[in-house]
ZAPA-116178 format. One record per residue: residue in one letter; z, x, y of N, C-alpha, C, O in turn. Coordinates in steps of 0.1 Angstrom, whole numbers, plus 5000, padded with zeros to 4 digits. Atoms other than C-alpha are relative to their C-alpha. Example, Ala and Ser with C-alpha at 12.3 -4.5 7.8 and 13.67 -1.06 7.14 Angstrom:
REM ZAPA-116178
> rest,n_pz,n_px,n_py,ca_pz,ca_px,ca_py,c_pz,c_px,c_py,o_pz,o_px,o_py
> A,5000,5009,4988,5078,5123,4955,5000,5009,5012,5007,5019,5012
> S,5000,4991,4989,5071,5137,4989,5008,4992,5011,5009,4997,5022
***
This chain:
REM ZAPA-116178
> rest,n_pz,n_px,n_py,ca_pz,ca_px,ca_py,c_pz,c_px,c_py,o_pz,o_px,o_py
> M,5000,5008,4988,5000,5000,5000,5000,5009,5013,4993,5006,5022
> R,4999,4991,4988,5009,5028,5024,4986,5007,5002,4982,5009,5013
> T,5013,4993,4999,4976,5045,5016,4990,4990,5006,4982,4995,5015
> L,5010,5009,4994,4956,5013,5024,5003,4998,5015,4994,4997,5023
> A,4996,5001,4986,4976,5008,5056,4996,5012,5008,4992,5011,5020
> G,5004,4988,4993,4969,5044,5065,4985,5000,5003,4981,5005,5013
> K,5014,5000,4998,4932,5040,5060,4996,4990,5011,4987,4993,5019
> I,5003,5010,4989,4932,5008,5082,5003,5006,5013,4995,5004,5023
> W,4996,4994,4987,4951,5026,5109,4990,5011,5004,4987,5013,5016
> K,5009,4989,4997,4928,5056,5107,4986,4995,5005,4980,5001,5014
> N,5013,5006,4995,4897,5033,5112,5002,4989,5009,4994,4980,5010
> R,4996,5012,4992,4914,5010,5137,4989,4998,5011,4987,4986,5015
> L,5010,5002,4990,4886,5016,5163,4988,4992,4994,4983,4983,5001
> S,5011,5007,5006,4860,5003,5139,5004,4985,4998,4995,4976,5001
> Y,4996,5014,5002,4880,4972,5131,5001,4993,5014,4999,4981,5014
> A,5000,5006,4986,4884,4966,5169,4986,4995,5004,4985,4985,5010
> F,5013,5004,4996,4847,4965,5173,4995,4988,4992,4988,4979,4998
> I,5005,5011,5007,4841,4940,5145,5009,4988,5001,5006,4977,4996
> A,4990,5011,4999,4871,4919,5153,4994,4987,5007,4996,4976,5002
> P,5005,5013,4994,4853,4895,5178,4990,4993,4991,4991,4980,4990
> F,5009,5007,5010,4826,4888,5152,5008,4993,4989,5005,4981,4986
> V,4992,5006,5011,4852,4882,5125,5007,4988,5004,5008,4978,4997
> L,4993,5011,4995,4872,4859,5147,4991,4988,5002,4994,4977,4998
> L,5009,5011,4997,4842,4838,5158,4994,4995,4987,4993,4983,4986
> F,5006,5005,5013,4827,4837,5123,5011,4991,4993,5007,4981,4987
> T,4989,5008,5007,4861,4825,5109,5002,4987,5007,5003,4976,5000
> A,4997,5013,4993,4866,4799,5137,4989,4990,4999,4991,4978,4997
> F,5011,5010,4999,4831,4784,5138,4991,4999,4987,4983,4990,4986
> I,5008,5001,5012,4816,4791,5103,5010,4997,4988,5009,4987,4981
> L,4992,5000,5013,4842,4798,5076,5010,4988,5000,5010,4981,4990
> V,4990,5011,5000,4869,4773,5086,4993,4986,4999,4997,4978,4991
> P,5007,5013,5001,4845,4743,5092,4994,4998,4986,4995,4987,4981
> V,5006,5002,5014,4828,4750,5058,5011,4997,4990,5010,4988,4982
> L,4989,5003,5009,4861,4751,5040,5006,4986,5002,5010,4980,4993
> V,4995,5013,4997,4873,4720,5058,4991,4989,4994,4995,4979,4988
> A,5009,5009,5006,4841,4702,5048,5000,4999,4985,5000,4988,4980
> I,4999,5000,5015,4844,4712,5012,5012,4993,4996,5012,4985,4986
> S,4987,5007,5003,4880,4700,5012,4999,4985,5002,5003,4977,4993
> L,5001,5015,4997,4871,4666,5028,4990,4994,4990,4991,4982,4988
> S,5010,5006,5009,4842,4661,5003,5006,4995,4988,5000,4987,4981
> F,4993,5006,5012,4867,4654,4976,5011,4990,5004,5020,4987,4996
> T,4990,5010,4996,4886,4628,4996,4993,4988,5005,4981,4988,5008
> Y,5005,5012,4992,4882,4593,5011,5007,5002,5013,5019,5001,5014
> Y,4994,4998,4987,4887,4598,5048,4992,4992,5010,4980,4994,5011
> N,5007,5008,4991,4879,4573,5075,5003,5003,5015,5000,4995,5024
> A,4996,4995,4987,4891,4593,5105,5012,4993,5007,5016,4997,5018
> I,4988,5006,4995,4921,4570,5110,5011,5002,4991,5022,5007,4995
> E,4989,4997,5010,4941,4572,5078,4999,5014,4995,4989,5021,4998
> K,5000,4987,5006,4951,4604,5061,4990,5001,4988,4988,4991,4981
> P,5010,4999,5011,4925,4617,5036,5007,4998,4986,5019,5002,4984
> H,4994,5003,5013,4931,4605,5000,4991,5007,4990,4979,5006,4990
> F,5008,4993,5010,4920,4628,4972,4994,4991,4989,5002,4983,4983
> I,5006,5009,5010,4895,4611,4949,4991,5008,4990,4983,5003,4983
> G,5008,4991,5010,4880,4641,4930,4986,5000,5003,4981,5002,5014
> W,5015,4999,4999,4843,4641,4923,4993,4987,5003,4981,4986,5002
> K,5006,5013,4999,4837,4604,4931,4989,5000,5011,4979,4993,5009
> N,5011,5000,4989,4818,4611,4964,4987,5006,4994,4976,5000,4997
> F,5012,4994,5006,4794,4634,4945,4994,4991,4989,4981,4991,4988
> E,5005,5009,5010,4791,4610,4916,4992,4988,5006,4981,4984,5002
> Y,5007,5011,4993,4782,4582,4940,4987,5005,5007,4976,4998,5006
> L,5012,4995,4994,4758,4604,4959,4988,5002,4991,4977,4999,4994
> L,5011,4996,5009,4738,4615,4929,4997,4989,4990,4988,4991,4982
> S,5003,5011,5009,4738,4582,4910,4999,4986,5006,4992,4978,5000
> Q,5000,5013,4995,4743,4552,4932,4995,4998,5015,4992,4987,5019
> D,5005,5001,4986,4733,4560,4968,4985,4999,5000,4978,5009,5000
> I,5014,5002,5001,4699,4544,4968,4993,5006,5012,4982,5012,5010
> V,5007,4995,4988,4690,4554,5004,4999,5015,4999,4988,5021,5002
> F,5001,4986,5001,4698,4590,4996,4990,5004,4989,4982,5013,4991
> L,5009,4996,5012,4680,4592,4962,4986,4995,5002,4977,5002,4998
> K,5014,5005,4999,4650,4571,4972,4993,5004,5013,4981,5006,5013
> Y,5006,4996,4988,4645,4582,5008,5004,5013,5006,4996,5022,5008
> A,4995,4988,4993,4667,4609,5023,4996,5013,4992,4991,5022,4998
> L,5003,4988,5007,4663,4635,4995,4985,5002,4998,4981,5014,5001
> P,5014,4998,5001,4626,4630,4988,4993,5004,5013,4985,5013,5014
> N,5005,4997,4987,4618,4629,5025,5003,5014,5005,4995,5021,5010
> T,4996,4987,4996,4638,4661,5031,4992,5011,4993,4988,5021,4998
> I,5007,4990,5008,4621,4680,5002,4985,5000,5005,4980,5011,5007
> K,5014,5000,4995,4586,4669,5014,4999,5007,5014,4990,5015,5016
> F,4999,4995,4987,4595,4677,5050,5002,5016,5000,4995,5023,5007
> A,4997,4985,5001,4609,4712,5040,4988,5007,4994,4985,5018,4999
> I,5011,4993,5007,4580,4721,5017,4988,5002,5009,4982,5012,5009
> I,5011,4999,4991,4554,4714,5044,5003,5008,5013,4996,5017,5017
> V,4996,4994,4987,4572,4724,5076,5005,5014,4999,5001,5023,5007
> G,4995,4987,5001,4590,4754,5063,4989,5011,4998,4988,5019,5006
> P,5011,4990,5002,4561,4774,5047,4989,4999,5011,4984,5009,5015
> G,5011,5002,4991,4536,4759,5071,5004,5006,5014,4996,5013,5020
> G,4996,4994,4988,4556,4768,5102,5001,5015,4999,4998,5023,5009
> Y,4998,4986,5002,4564,4802,5088,4986,5008,5000,4985,5018,5007
> I,5013,4994,5001,4527,4810,5080,4994,5000,5014,4987,5009,5019
> A,5006,5001,4987,4516,4797,5114,5007,5010,5010,5000,5015,5019
> A,4993,4991,4991,4543,4818,5132,4995,5014,4998,4993,5022,5007
> F,5005,4987,5003,4530,4849,5114,4986,5002,5005,4983,5012,5011
> L,5014,4998,4996,4494,4843,5121,4998,5000,5015,4991,5008,5020
> L,5000,5000,4985,4500,4835,5158,5005,5013,5005,5000,5019,5014
> A,4994,4987,4996,4522,4866,5161,4990,5011,4998,4989,5020,5006
> W,5010,4989,5003,4495,4887,5145,4988,4999,5010,4984,5010,5015
> L,5011,5001,4990,4468,4873,5168,5004,5005,5014,4997,5012,5020
> I,4995,4996,4987,4489,4878,5199,5003,5015,5001,5001,5021,5011
> S,4998,4985,5000,4498,4914,5188,4988,5008,5003,4989,5019,5007
> H,5013,4993,4997,4461,4923,5192,4995,4998,5014,4985,5003,5018
> L,5004,5002,4986,4459,4911,5228,5004,5012,5009,5013,5019,5005
> P,4997,4989,4991,4460,4935,5257,5015,4998,5005,5020,4987,5005
> N,4986,5000,4996,4495,4944,5270,5003,4990,5012,5013,4984,5012
> Y,4998,5009,4989,4491,4925,5303,5000,4985,4997,5007,4978,5004
> S,5001,5014,5003,4483,4892,5287,5009,4995,4989,5012,4984,4987
> R,4993,5003,5012,4504,4894,5256,5013,4992,5003,5016,4982,4996
> P,4987,5008,4998,4538,4882,5271,4997,4986,5004,5005,4977,5001
> W,5002,5014,4996,4522,4851,5286,4996,4991,4988,5001,4980,4988
> Y,5003,5008,5012,4507,4840,5253,5012,4998,4992,5014,4987,4986
> A,4988,5001,5007,4540,4847,5236,5009,4990,5006,5015,4982,4999
> L,4992,5010,4993,4558,4827,5262,4995,4986,4998,5003,4976,4995
> A,5006,5013,5002,4534,4798,5258,5003,4995,4986,5005,4983,4984
> M,4997,5005,5014,4540,4797,5220,5015,4998,4998,5018,4989,4990
> Y,4985,5001,5002,4578,4801,5223,5006,4988,5008,5016,4982,5003
> T,4995,5011,4991,4583,4775,5251,5002,4987,4993,5013,4981,4995
> P,4998,5013,5006,4578,4744,5229,5013,4999,4992,5019,4988,4991
> S,4988,5000,5008,4608,4754,5207,5013,4998,5010,5023,4994,5005
> L,4989,5002,4990,4630,4754,5239,5000,4987,5007,5011,4982,5010
> T,5001,5012,4992,4617,4723,5255,4996,4988,4991,4989,4979,4996
> S,5005,5010,5009,4611,4701,5225,5004,4986,5004,4996,4977,5003
> G,4996,5013,4996,4631,4672,5238,4993,4995,5012,4989,4983,5012
> I,5008,5004,4988,4614,4672,5272,4985,4998,4997,4979,4988,5001
> A,5014,5001,5004,4580,4678,5257,4997,4988,4992,4986,4982,4992
> M,5001,5012,5008,4586,4649,5233,4997,4988,5009,4988,4980,5005
> G,5002,5011,4991,4588,4625,5262,4987,5001,5008,4981,4991,5011
> I,5012,4998,4991,4559,4640,5282,4987,5000,4992,4977,4995,4996
> I,5012,4998,5007,4534,4648,5255,4999,4991,4988,4989,4984,4986
> W,5002,5006,5013,4540,4634,5221,5002,4985,5000,4994,4978,4993
> L,4998,5014,5000,4553,4599,5228,4988,4993,5006,4983,4983,5000
> P,5012,5006,4995,4523,4590,5251,4988,5002,4990,4979,4994,4989
> L,5011,4997,5009,4500,4607,5226,5000,4991,4987,4990,4986,4983
> L,4999,5007,5012,4513,4588,5196,5004,4985,5002,5008,4978,4993
> N,4997,5014,4997,4518,4554,5214,4991,4991,4991,4980,4994,4988
> G,5007,5008,5009,4508,4526,5191,4991,4990,5005,4985,4983,4998
> D,5010,5009,4995,4487,4506,5215,4987,5007,5003,4985,5019,5001
> R,5013,4994,4997,4452,4511,5228,5001,5011,5011,4992,5019,5012
> I,4999,4991,4990,4465,4531,5257,5004,5014,4995,5002,5024,5002
> G,4996,4987,5006,4480,4558,5235,4988,5010,4999,4977,5006,4995
> Y,5011,4990,4999,4459,4590,5238,4993,5001,4987,4980,5001,4986
> L,5006,4998,5013,4453,4594,5201,4992,4988,4995,4981,4989,4991
> N,5006,5012,5004,4445,4558,5194,4987,4998,5009,4977,4994,5004
> S,5012,5002,4991,4422,4557,5225,4989,5009,4996,4977,5005,4996
> F,5011,4990,5004,4403,4588,5213,4993,4995,4987,4981,4995,4986
> L,5005,5004,5013,4399,4575,5177,4992,4987,5002,4982,4985,4995
> L,5008,5013,4998,4388,4540,5189,4987,5003,5007,4977,4997,5004
> K,5012,4997,4992,4363,4555,5214,4989,5006,4991,4977,5003,4993
> W,5010,4994,5009,4346,4575,5186,4998,4992,4987,4991,4997,4978
> G,5002,5009,5012,4348,4546,5161,5006,5005,4987,5002,5001,4977
> L,4993,4995,5012,4371,4564,5137,5010,4990,4995,5013,4991,4983
> I,4991,5011,5005,4395,4535,5135,4996,4987,5007,4989,4987,5017
> E,5004,5013,4995,4390,4498,5141,5011,4993,5009,5008,4985,5017
> K,4989,5006,4992,4424,4489,5155,5011,5011,5002,5012,5020,4994
> P,4989,4990,4998,4454,4508,5170,5009,5002,4988,5012,4993,4981
> I,4990,4996,5011,4477,4526,5145,5014,5002,5006,5015,5009,5016
> Q,4986,4998,4996,4515,4525,5149,5004,5014,4994,5010,5014,4983
> W,4997,4986,5006,4519,4563,5144,5014,5003,4998,5018,5010,4988
> V,4985,4997,5002,4557,4563,5148,5008,4988,4995,5020,4989,4994
> L,4993,5012,5004,4566,4528,5137,4995,4995,4986,5003,4988,4979
> D,5005,5003,5014,4545,4524,5105,5005,5011,4990,5003,5023,4993
> K,4994,4990,5009,4562,4540,5075,4989,5009,4993,4993,5020,4989
> A,5011,4992,5006,4528,4553,5063,4997,5012,5008,4991,5022,5003
> Y,5004,4989,4991,4524,4575,5093,5012,5008,5007,5010,5018,5012
> L,4989,4994,4993,4559,4583,5106,5003,5014,4995,5004,5023,5003
> M,4997,4986,5005,4565,4613,5083,4990,5010,5004,4993,5021,5008
> N,5010,4991,4996,4532,4628,5091,5001,5004,5015,4999,5015,5019
> S,4998,4998,4986,4539,4624,5128,5012,5010,5002,5011,5019,5010
> M,4988,4991,4999,4573,4641,5123,4996,5014,4997,5000,5024,5003
> I,5004,4987,5004,4557,4670,5105,4991,5007,5010,4993,5019,5013
> A,5009,4994,4990,4530,4675,5132,5008,5005,5012,5006,5016,5017
> V,4992,4997,4988,4556,4675,5160,5009,5012,4997,5010,5021,5005
> T,4991,4989,5003,4580,4698,5142,4992,5013,4998,4997,5024,5002
> L,5008,4988,5001,4552,4723,5133,4996,5006,5014,4996,5018,5016
> W,5003,4995,4986,4542,4724,5170,5011,5007,5006,5009,5016,5014
> S,4988,4994,4993,4577,4733,5180,5007,5010,4992,5019,5014,4995
> S,4993,4991,5009,4585,4757,5152,4999,5015,5003,5004,5023,4996
> M,5002,4986,4996,4575,4789,5170,5013,5005,5008,5012,5007,5020
> G,4988,4997,4993,4611,4798,5178,5004,5015,4999,4995,5024,5000
> V,4995,4986,5001,4632,4830,5173,4993,5007,4989,4990,5019,4990
> G,5007,4994,5011,4615,4837,5140,4986,5005,5004,4982,5016,5000
> F,5013,4996,4994,4581,4839,5158,5002,5012,5008,4994,5022,5007
> L,4998,4988,4992,4595,4864,5183,5004,5012,4992,4999,5023,4995
> A,4997,4989,5009,4610,4885,5155,4988,5006,4993,4986,5018,4992
> M,5012,4996,5007,4577,4886,5137,4991,5008,5010,4985,5018,5007
> L,5008,4993,4989,4559,4896,5170,5005,5014,5002,4998,5023,5003
> A,4994,4987,4998,4584,4924,5175,4997,5009,4988,4995,5021,4990
> G,5003,4992,5012,4579,4935,5139,4986,5005,5000,4984,5017,4996
> L,5015,4996,5000,4541,4936,5143,4998,5011,5010,4990,5020,5007
> L,5002,4990,4989,4543,4956,5175,5007,5013,4996,5003,5024,5002
> G,4993,4988,5004,4567,4980,5158,4994,5008,4988,4999,5019,4985
> V,5006,4994,5011,4544,4989,5129,4994,5013,5004,4986,5013,5014
> N,5006,4987,4997,4534,5026,5130,4985,5000,4999,4980,4998,4988
> R,5015,5000,5000,4497,5028,5140,4994,5011,4991,4983,5009,4986
> E,5005,4989,5008,4493,5060,5121,4998,4996,4985,4990,5001,4978
> L,5001,5006,5014,4498,5040,5088,4986,4994,4998,4980,4995,4988
> Y,5013,5006,5001,4466,5021,5096,4989,5010,4999,4979,5009,4991
> E,5010,4989,5001,4446,5053,5102,5000,5006,4986,4990,5009,4981
> A,4999,4994,5013,4459,5068,5070,4995,4990,4989,4988,4995,4979
> A,5005,5010,5010,4451,5035,5051,4985,5000,5000,4978,4999,4990
> K,5015,4999,4999,4415,5037,5064,4994,5012,4992,4984,5011,4985
> I,5004,4988,5007,4412,5072,5050,5001,4998,4985,4993,5003,4977
> D,4997,5002,5014,4426,5060,5017,4991,4989,4994,4991,4986,4982
> G,5010,5009,5006,4399,5033,5014,5002,4985,5004,4994,4977,5000
> I,4998,5014,4996,4413,5001,5030,4990,4997,5011,4988,5004,5021
> K,5012,5003,4991,4384,4984,5048,5002,4987,5008,4998,4987,5020
> S,4999,5013,4993,4393,4948,5058,5014,4998,5006,5024,5004,5003
> R,4987,5003,4994,4420,4933,5080,5010,4994,4990,5022,4996,4991
> L,4992,5006,5010,4433,4913,5051,5008,5010,4992,5019,5009,4989
> Q,4993,4990,5008,4440,4944,5031,5010,5008,5009,5021,5012,5004
> E,4990,4994,4991,4457,4959,5062,5013,4992,5000,5024,4998,5000
> I,4988,5009,4999,4480,4929,5064,5008,5001,4987,5021,5002,4988
> W,4993,5001,5013,4488,4929,5027,5007,5013,4996,5018,5013,4991
> Y,4995,4987,5005,4493,4966,5021,5008,5008,5011,5016,5016,5007
> I,4994,4992,4989,4505,4979,5055,5010,4991,5008,5022,4994,5010
> T,4993,5008,4990,4517,4951,5079,5012,4994,4993,5024,4996,4998
> I,4989,5007,5006,4539,4930,5056,5010,5009,4994,5022,5007,4997
> P,4989,4990,5004,4557,4959,5038,5007,5007,5011,5019,5010,5009
> S,4993,4993,4989,4564,4975,5071,5009,4991,5008,5018,4997,5016
> M,4992,5009,4992,4580,4945,5087,5008,4990,4991,5010,4978,4995
> K,4992,5009,5008,4600,4930,5058,5013,4995,5006,5016,4983,5004
> P,4987,5006,4994,4633,4927,5077,4996,4989,5010,5003,4979,5010
> Q,5004,5011,4991,4615,4906,5104,4995,4988,4993,4997,4977,4996
> M,5005,5011,5009,4598,4886,5077,5011,4992,4994,5011,4980,4993
> L,4988,5007,5006,4631,4879,5061,5008,4992,5010,5012,4981,5007
> F,4993,5008,4989,4647,4869,5094,4992,4988,5003,4998,4977,5005
> G,5008,5012,4997,4618,4846,5101,5001,4989,4989,5001,4978,4992
> A,4999,5010,5011,4621,4830,5066,5014,4993,5001,5014,4981,4999
> V,4986,5007,4999,4659,4824,5071,5000,4990,5011,5005,4979,5010
> M,5000,5009,4989,4653,4809,5105,4992,4988,4997,4995,4976,5001
> A,5009,5011,5003,4625,4787,5092,5008,4990,4990,5007,4978,4992
> I,4993,5008,5009,4647,4775,5063,5011,4992,5007,5013,4980,5005
> V,4989,5007,4992,4677,4767,5086,4994,4989,5009,4999,4978,5010
> G,5006,5010,4991,4655,4750,5112,4994,4988,4993,4995,4977,4998
> T,5005,5011,5007,4638,4729,5086,5010,4990,4995,5009,4978,4996
> F,4990,5009,5006,4669,4716,5069,5009,4994,5010,5015,4983,5007
> K,4991,5006,4990,4689,4710,5101,4992,4989,5008,4999,4982,5016
> A,5007,5010,4993,4661,4688,5115,5004,4986,4995,5005,4984,4983
> G,4996,5013,5005,4672,4652,5114,4997,4989,5011,4994,4978,5007
> A,5002,5010,4989,4668,4635,5148,4986,4998,5004,4983,4989,5012
> I,5014,5001,4995,4631,4639,5151,4994,4986,4997,4986,4981,5005
> G,5005,5013,5004,4624,4606,5132,5005,4990,5010,4997,4981,5014
> T,4995,5010,4990,4647,4587,5156,4995,5002,5013,4992,4992,5021
> E,5005,4998,4987,4634,4604,5187,4986,4995,5001,4982,4990,5011
> L,5014,5004,4999,4598,4595,5178,5000,4984,4999,4993,4978,5007
> S,5001,5015,5002,4604,4559,5165,5009,4992,5009,5007,4980,5012
> G,4991,5007,4992,4633,4551,5188,5009,4991,4992,5016,4982,4998
> Q,4992,5008,5008,4651,4535,5159,5009,5008,4991,5005,5019,4986
> F,4991,4993,5009,4681,4545,5138,5007,4989,4991,5014,4981,4996
> P,5009,4991,5007,4677,4543,5109,4985,4998,5003,4982,4988,5009
> T,5014,5001,4997,4640,4549,5111,4994,4988,4992,5000,4984,4982
> P,5006,5012,5007,4616,4520,5100,4999,5002,4985,4992,5011,4980
> Q,5001,5000,5015,4621,4513,5063,5004,5014,4994,4999,5018,4984
> Y,4995,4987,5004,4639,4547,5061,4988,5010,4997,4990,5020,4990
> A,5012,4991,5002,4604,4564,5062,5003,5014,5006,4997,5024,5001
> G,4997,4987,4994,4618,4592,5084,5014,5005,4999,5018,5014,5006
> T,4986,4997,5002,4653,4594,5071,5001,5013,4992,4995,5015,4981
> L,4998,4987,5006,4663,4630,5063,5015,5001,4997,5023,4992,5000
> I,4986,4999,5004,4696,4643,5049,5009,5001,5012,5020,4995,5011
> I,4992,4999,4988,4709,4652,5083,5002,4986,5006,5014,4983,5010
> S,4998,5014,4994,4703,4616,5096,5008,4992,4991,5015,4983,4995
> H,4991,5007,5009,4720,4603,5064,5014,5004,5002,5023,4996,5001
> I,4987,4996,4996,4750,4624,5073,5005,4993,5013,5016,4989,5013
> D,4996,5007,4988,4750,4610,5108,5003,4985,4998,5012,4980,5004
> D,4998,5014,5003,4748,4575,5094,5014,4998,4995,5021,4989,4999
> Y,4987,5002,5006,4779,4579,5073,5012,5006,5008,5023,5001,5009
> G,4990,4994,4993,4798,4602,5096,5002,4994,5014,5014,4992,5018
> A,4999,5005,4986,4791,4589,5132,4999,4985,5001,5004,4980,5011
> V,5001,5014,4999,4783,4553,5124,5010,4992,4992,5017,4983,4997
> R,4991,5007,5009,4803,4542,5094,5014,5007,4999,5024,5001,4994
> F,4988,4993,5000,4831,4568,5099,5006,5003,4986,5018,5003,4984
> E,4996,4996,5013,4832,4576,5062,4999,5016,4999,4989,5021,4993
> M,5000,4985,4998,4840,4613,5069,5000,5007,4986,4993,5017,4985
> G,4999,4993,5013,4848,4622,5033,4986,5000,4993,4982,5010,4987
> Y,5013,5001,5006,4815,4609,5020,4989,5009,5008,4981,5015,5002
> A,5009,4992,4992,4796,4625,5049,5002,5015,4997,4992,5022,4997
> A,4997,4986,5003,4813,4658,5041,4993,5004,4986,4988,5015,4985
> S,5006,4997,5013,4801,4656,5005,4984,5001,5001,4979,5010,4994
> I,5014,4998,4997,4765,4651,5017,4997,5013,5007,4987,5020,5003
> S,5002,4987,4993,4769,4681,5040,5001,5012,4990,4994,5021,4991
> V,4999,4990,5010,4781,4702,5010,4988,5001,4992,4983,5012,4988
> F,5012,5000,5008,4751,4691,4990,4989,5007,5008,4981,5015,5002
> L,5011,4994,4992,4728,4701,5019,5003,5015,5001,4993,5023,5001
> L,4996,4985,4999,4747,4735,5022,4995,5007,4988,4990,5018,4988
> I,5004,4994,5012,4740,4742,4986,4984,5001,4999,4979,5012,4995
> M,5014,4999,4999,4703,4734,4991,4995,5011,5009,4986,5019,5005
> M,5004,4990,4991,4701,4757,5020,5003,5014,4994,4996,5024,4996
> Y,4996,4987,5006,4719,4785,5001,4990,5004,4989,4986,5015,4989
> V,5010,4997,5010,4695,4782,4972,4986,5005,5006,4980,5014,5002
> S,5012,4997,4993,4665,4783,4996,5001,5014,5006,4991,5021,5006
> N,4998,4987,4994,4679,4813,5014,4999,5011,4990,4994,5022,4992
> R,5001,4991,5011,4683,4831,4981,4986,5003,4996,4982,5014,4993
> L,5014,4998,5003,4647,4825,4974,4993,5008,5011,4985,5017,5007
> G,5006,4992,4989,4638,4839,5008,5004,5015,4999,4996,5024,5001
> F,4995,4987,5003,4659,4870,5000,4992,5007,4989,4989,5019,4989
> R,5007,4995,5011,4641,4874,4967,4986,5004,5004,4980,5014,4999
> L,5013,4997,4996,4607,4873,4984,4998,5011,5010,4989,5019,5009
> F,5001,4990,4989,4613,4895,5015,5011,5009,5001,5010,5019,5009
> G,4989,4991,4998,4646,4911,5011,5000,5012,4990,4991,5013,4981
> T,4998,4989,5009,4657,4943,4994,5014,4999,4994,5022,4990,4998
> K,4987,5000,5006,4688,4951,4973,5011,5001,5011,5021,4995,5009
> G,4990,4998,4989,4706,4962,5005,5002,4987,5008,5012,4986,5014
> D,4998,5013,4992,4700,4927,5021,5008,4990,4993,5013,4981,4999
> E,4993,5011,5007,4716,4907,4993,5015,5002,5000,5023,4995,4994
***
């Protein structure tokens, strides 16, 4: 024990540097997660004390919650499969294209791509809602009617057949966030001498450069972008309500797991059950992040 205390005291300066991070991580990440896991095994309505009920919340979630099994879970998986990889690939391609622009114009194009992720709520009201309006005045309906592609206006955000596609389009448009900037920084940091050496070794096309030089050289940025894409995709939940103006969305067509948590936590005040859904979502995110580490990480990252 004295030896351990001596080592801690010897490295006290190092512990002082990491103390702010440890305190913030404990206060805002570790404690809330542990509280959520604890509440997931209880019945808690925010007024009475939590009552321990074991695995009943999870049993109900996975066997009897029709909205979760029929709408929230399939919608979230579909949304994540399209938006996650789609946004990730689009972020890489755009970052690659912008990295080839001249230095004086590159920051402006990067800012143009990054801004939608910061102003998605404002842009939603200015651009997307008029564009997806369901009457003849809506820009998209007006364009399609003018060119004879549709015979009558389509309710893009109120019809269950189109709401999910509208959500995916809007989310992809605003997915150029921090991950996009990290990829752009990674692309600009690749050693140019590697490309010259690769040409001498026989690499001829841009695609071969990307596969053999660019991606291996920026794996940390690719991993960071993958993690941010996964987190951003799974935490999306309000987009369906923002587009349709209804909660829950019409016939649950745009209900995601996050909005299902809001339904039970903020509307019904069934905090214990909402916590169990949160824990289920946390497990899904953890599994997805492990997959991202397998694809782009190294042993040191795990």
